[in-house]
C-alpha positions as CSV (number, residue, x, y, z in Angstrom):
1,X,0.0,0.0,0.0
2,X,1.3,3.5,-0.9
3,X,1.4,5.8,2.2
4,X,2.7,9.2,3.1
5,X,4.2,10.0,6.5
6,X,2.1,12.7,8.2
7,X,3.4,12.6,11.8
8,X,6.2,11.3,14.0
9,X,5.4,10.7,17.6
10,X,8.0,10.0,20.2
11,X,10.3,8.7,21.2
12,X,8.3,7.6,24.2
13,X,9.1,5.2,27.0
14,X,6.8,2.2,26.9
15,X,6.7,0.9,30.5
16,X,4.9,-2.4,29.6
17,X,7.8,-3.4,27.3
18,X,10.6,-1.5,29.1
19,X,11.8,0.2,25.8
20,X,11.7,3.4,23.8
21,X,9.2,3.4,20.9
22,X,8.7,5.7,17.9
23,X,5.4,5.9,16.1
24,X,5.4,6.9,12.4
25,X,1.9,7.9,11.4
26,X,0.9,7.5,7.8
27,X,-2.0,8.2,5.5
28,X,-3.0,6.0,2.6
29,X,-2.7,7.7,-0.8
30,X,-5.3,5.6,-2.7
31,X,-7.3,4.4,0.4
32,X,-8.6,6.7,3.1
33,X,-6.8,5.0,5.9
34,X,-4.6,6.1,8.8
35,X,-1.9,3.6,9.7
36,X,1.2,3.5,12.0
37,X,4.6,1.9,11.9
38,X,6.2,1.3,15.3
39,X,9.9,1.2,15.7
40,X,11.9,0.4,18.8
41,X,14.8,2.5,19.9
42,X,17.8,1.7,22.0
43,X,18.7,3.3,25.3
44,X,18.1,2.9,29.0
45,X,15.1,4.3,30.9
46,X,16.7,7.7,31.2
47,X,17.1,8.5,27.5
48,X,16.6,6.9,24.1
49,X,19.6,6.3,21.8
50,X,20.1,5.2,18.2
51,X,19.9,1.5,17.7
52,X,22.6,-0.4,15.7
53,X,22.9,-0.9,12.0
54,X,20.9,-4.2,12.1
55,X,17.9,-2.5,13.7
56,X,14.6,-1.9,12.1
57,X,14.9,1.8,12.9
58,X,18.3,2.1,11.2
59,X,17.1,0.4,8.1
60,X,14.0,2.6,7.8
61,X,15.9,5.8,8.6
62,X,18.4,5.0,5.9
63,X,15.6,4.3,3.4
64,X,14.0,7.7,4.3
65,X,17.3,9.5,4.0
66,X,18.3,7.8,0.8
67,X,21.7,6.9,2.2
68,X,23.4,5.8,5.4
69,X,24.2,8.5,7.8
70,X,27.5,10.3,7.4
71,X,30.0,10.1,10.2
72,X,28.8,12.4,13.0
73,X,25.4,13.0,11.3
74,X,22.5,13.2,13.7
75,X,19.7,10.7,12.7
76,X,17.0,13.4,12.9
77,X,13.5,11.9,13.2
78,X,12.0,14.6,10.9
79,X,13.7,12.8,8.0
80,X,10.5,10.7,7.7
81,X,8.0,13.6,7.4
82,X,6.2,14.0,4.0
83,X,8.0,11.0,2.5
84,X,6.1,8.4,0.5
85,X,6.7,4.7,1.0
86,X,5.3,1.4,-0.3
87,X,4.3,-0.3,2.9
88,X,3.5,-3.9,4.0
89,X,0.3,-3.8,5.9
90,X,-1.2,-6.6,8.1
91,X,-4.1,-7.1,10.5
92,X,-3.3,-7.1,14.2
93,X,-5.3,-10.1,15.3
94,X,-3.4,-11.1,18.5
95,X,-3.0,-9.1,21.7
96,X,0.3,-8.6,23.7
97,X,-0.2,-12.0,25.3
98,X,-0.6,-13.8,22.0
99,X,-4.3,-14.4,22.4
100,X,-6.8,-13.8,19.6
101,X,-8.5,-10.4,19.7
102,X,-12.2,-9.9,19.4
103,X,-13.6,-8.8,16.1
104,X,-13.9,-5.2,17.2
105,X,-10.3,-5.0,18.5
106,X,-8.6,-5.9,15.2
107,X,-6.9,-3.1,13.3
108,X,-4.5,-2.7,10.4
109,X,-0.8,-1.7,11.0
110,X,2.3,-1.2,8.9
111,X,4.8,-4.0,9.4
112,X,7.6,-2.3,7.4
113,X,8.3,0.1,4.6
114,X,9.3,-1.9,1.5
115,X,10.8,1.0,-0.4
116,X,10.7,4.8,-0.7
117,X,8.7,6.3,-3.5
118,X,9.7,9.7,-5.0
119,X,6.6,11.7,-5.8
């Protein structure tokens, strides 16, 4: 599904999972939907930090930037804003405990950005 990033929320400490999380809010281009991609960040409880090169965050940031960060470059979160991506979307059918959700609790979410689209 083709989406455009419309907001970046976080990073926020998620107490339930004891980690920092970033939400990238997207709007569908051809479908009137609002979807989110959630990325985990590194760091301790006091402050988030940039995860390593194998992380989902690093891979998505590099895709949004069009290249890996240069030495000393700050990985600014605003790099995602107003960018277009082809996204893999799935239904969230299980809760945090792995149990099936009720019909009214199921929602769609972005699993990953597949590639950046230049518009």
